[in-house]
C-alpha positions in Angstrom: 140.5 119.3 70.2 138.6 120.2 67.1 135.0 121.4 67.5 132.4 118.8 66.4 129.9 119.7 63.7 126.2 119.7 64.5 125.5 116.2 63.1 128.6 114.8 64.9 127.5 116.4 68.1 124.0 114.9 67.8 125.5 111.5 67.0 127.8 111.7 70.0 124.9 112.6 72.3 122.9 109.7 70.9 125.8 107.3 71.5 126.1 108.5 75.1 122.4 108.0 75.7 122.6 104.4 74.3 125.6 103.6 76.6 123.8 105.0 79.6 120.7 102.9 78.7 122.8 99.8 78.4 124.3 100.5 81.9 120.8 100.9 83.4 119.5 97.6 82.0 122.7 95.8 83.1 122.3 97.2 86.7 118.6 96.0 86.7 119.6 92.6 85.5 122.4 92.3 88.1 120.0 93.3 90.9 117.1 91.1 89.8 119.2 88.0 89.1 121.9 88.3 91.8 120.5 90.8 94.4 123.5 93.0 93.6 123.2 95.9 96.1 125.9 97.9 94.3 123.7 97.8 91.1 120.7 98.9 93.2 122.7 101.8 94.6 123.8 102.9 91.1 120.2 102.9 89.9 119.1 105.0 92.8 121.9 107.5 92.1 121.2 107.5 88.4 117.5 108.3 88.9 118.0 110.7 91.8 117.1 113.8 89.7 114.0 112.0 88.3 112.6 111.2 91.8 113.5 114.7 93.0 111.6 116.3 90.1 108.5 114.2 90.6 108.5 114.8 94.4 109.0 118.6 93.8 105.9 118.6 91.6 103.7 117.3 94.4 105.4 119.0 97.4 105.6 122.4 95.8 108.6 123.1 98.1 106.7 122.4 101.3 108.0 120.8 104.5 107.2 117.3 103.5 109.3 117.4 100.3 112.0 115.1 101.8 109.3 112.7 102.8 108.1 112.6 99.2 111.6 112.0 98.0 111.9 109.0 100.3 108.5 107.7 99.2 109.5 108.2 95.6 112.6 106.1 96.1 110.5 103.3 97.5 108.5 103.4 94.3 111.7 103.4 92.3 113.0 100.3 94.2 109.6 98.6 93.6 109.9 99.3 89.9 113.5 97.9 89.8 112.3 94.7 91.3 109.2 94.3 89.0 110.5 95.6 85.7 110.4 93.2 82.8 111.9 94.4 79.5 110.0 91.7 77.6 106.9 93.9 77.9 108.4 96.2 75.3 108.3 99.3 77.6 111.3 101.4 78.6 112.2 101.3 82.3 111.5 105.0 82.7 108.0 104.6 81.3 107.4 101.8 83.8 109.1 103.5 86.8 107.4 107.0 86.6 103.8 105.7 87.2 105.1 103.5 90.0 106.8 106.4 91.7 103.9 108.7 91.2 101.5 106.1 92.6 103.6 105.7 95.8 103.6 109.5 96.3 99.9 109.8 95.8 99.2 107.1 98.3 101.4 108.9 100.8 99.5 112.2 100.2 96.2 110.4 100.5 97.2 109.0 103.9 98.4 112.5 105.0 95.0 114.1 104.3 93.3 112.2 107.2 92.9 114.7 110.1 93.0 112.0 112.8 94.8 108.7 113.2 92.8 106.0 111.4 93.7 102.3 111.5 95.1 101.2 108.1 92.5 98.5 107.7 89.8 101.2 107.9 91.6 103.3 105.3 91.9 100.4 103.0 88.2 99.6 103.3 87.2 103.0 102.0 88.1 102.4 98.3 86.7 98.9 98.5 83.4 100.2 99.8 83.3 102.8 97.0 83.9 100.2 94.3 81.4 97.9 95.9 78.7 100.6 96.0 79.3 101.4 92.3 79.2 97.7 91.2 76.2 96.7 93.4 74.2 99.8 92.3 74.6 98.7 88.7 73.8 95.1 89.5 70.9 95.6 91.8 69.5 98.7 90.2 69.2 100.3 93.6 71.4 101.7 96.4 73.0 98.7 98.2 72.3 98.1 101.9 75.1 97.8 104.4 74.6 94.0 104.4 75.0 93.9 100.6 78.3 95.8 100.8 79.6 93.7 103.7 78.8 90.4 101.8 80.4 91.8 98.6 83.6 92.8 100.3 83.8 90.0 102.7 83.8 92.2 105.8 81.4 92.5 108.8 78.6 95.1 108.8 80.3 96.7 111.9 83.5 97.1 109.9 81.6 98.8 107.0 79.8 101.1 109.4 83.1 101.9 111.2 84.9 102.7 107.9 82.0 104.9 106.7 81.9 106.8 110.0 85.7 107.2 110.2 85.6 108.5 106.6 84.1 111.7 108.1 87.5 112.3 109.6 88.8 112.9 106.1 89.2 116.6 105.4 86.2 117.4 103.2 87.3 120.7 101.7 86.8 122.2 98.3 89.5 121.3 95.8 89.9 125.0 95.3 90.7 125.6 99.0 94.0 127.3 99.4 96.5 125.6 101.7 100.0 126.0 103.1 101.1 129.5 102.0 104.7 130.0 101.2 106.8 132.6 103.0 106.4 134.8 99.9 102.6 134.6 100.2 101.9 132.2 97.3 99.5 129.3 97.8 98.5 126.0 96.3 95.2 124.3 96.3 94.1 120.7 97.2 93.6 120.2 93.5 97.3 120.8 92.8 98.2 118.0 95.2 95.5 115.3 94.9 93.3 116.2 92.0 92.5 113.7 89.3 89.8 111.8 87.5 87.7 109.2 89.3 88.5 106.0 87.4 86.6 103.8 89.8 84.2 102.6 87.1 87.1 101.6 84.8 88.8 99.7 87.6 85.7 97.7 88.4 85.3 96.8 84.7 88.9 95.7 84.5 88.6 93.6 87.7 85.5 91.9 86.4 87.1 91.2 83.1 90.2 89.8 84.7 88.2 87.5 86.9 86.7 86.0 83.7 90.0 85.3 82.0 92.1 84.3 85.0 91.0 80.6 84.8 93.0 80.5 81.6 96.1 80.2 83.8 97.2 77.2 85.7 97.8 77.4 89.5 101.5 78.0 89.2 101.1 80.8 86.6 98.5 82.5 88.9 100.9 82.2 91.9 103.7 83.8 89.9 101.6 86.7 88.8 100.3 87.1 92.4 103.8 87.1 93.9 105.4 89.4 91.3 102.6 91.9 90.5 100.4 91.9 93.6 102.9 91.3 96.3 105.7 93.2 94.5 108.2 90.3 95.0 111.2 90.0 92.7 111.5 87.1 90.3 114.3 85.7 92.4 112.2 85.8 95.6 109.3 84.2 93.7 111.6 81.5 92.4 112.8 80.7 96.0 109.1 80.4 97.1 108.3 78.0 94.3 111.6 76.2 94.3 112.4 77.1 90.7 115.0 79.3 89.1 114.7 83.0 88.4 114.9 82.4 84.7 112.1 79.8 84.9 110.0 82.4 86.8 110.6 84.9 84.0 109.7 82.4 81.3 106.5 81.3 83.0 105.6 85.0 83.7 105.9 85.9 80.1 103.9 82.8 79.1 101.1 83.7 81.6 100.9 87.2 80.3 100.6 86.0 76.7 97.7 83.7 77.8 95.9 86.5 79.5 96.3 88.8 76.5 94.9 86.1 74.2 92.0 85.4 76.6 91.3 89.2 76.8 91.2 89.4 73.0 88.8 86.5 72.8 86.6 88.2 75.5 86.7 91.5 73.5 85.6 89.6 70.3 82.7 88.1 72.2 
């Protein structure tokens, strides 16, 4: 077989990438529309190395690496269910943040030194966001009653969550942990470090609350099912007694409405 020239080799590689991409989108379509488990399996196998590499970045070869791989696969499956090519984003660009998010949530839960009920863990971020927003709104530090009313919880639950928060390992981000057999170490910053984007999330939530009335009840339900509850378009269609294609069409329509409303809000 004659050796290919450099341009021919590059063209052949590009053609192979395009064929692989077509296969991926065909598998995604087959799974979303028909629940094809074979297609789901092919996707998991296809992206095995991607999940492994992301998990390796956060496990640093430690004992919980396999756990992170499993968690990463859960994130991958969630991305497969929720991906919509009409957004104009490649599947990989959509899947990677989803996988990383699942892994970070897992690591966040592992850093609690004692068993804490899930409802208490989930109140922690809500309390933090409430304090930030109420401090700006009231121009003072909010009281426990203010936070409880804002979140919709009891004062006892707020106090319990704040007290249990002390069980969280409050160590310096430069604290060295889990030395390897060769003596190397990593720090907490390597595992869970990152910017605090709480303020931005609060602003986004407030803005979304302003523009959400632009959608009718069914459009809001579809976005709730597909993006908040991570249901597939097929599952959403079954709940609303409409077809998967109808769900996809209404979903795109709802997103366009939100974008238009957000643009109007920016102009104001």
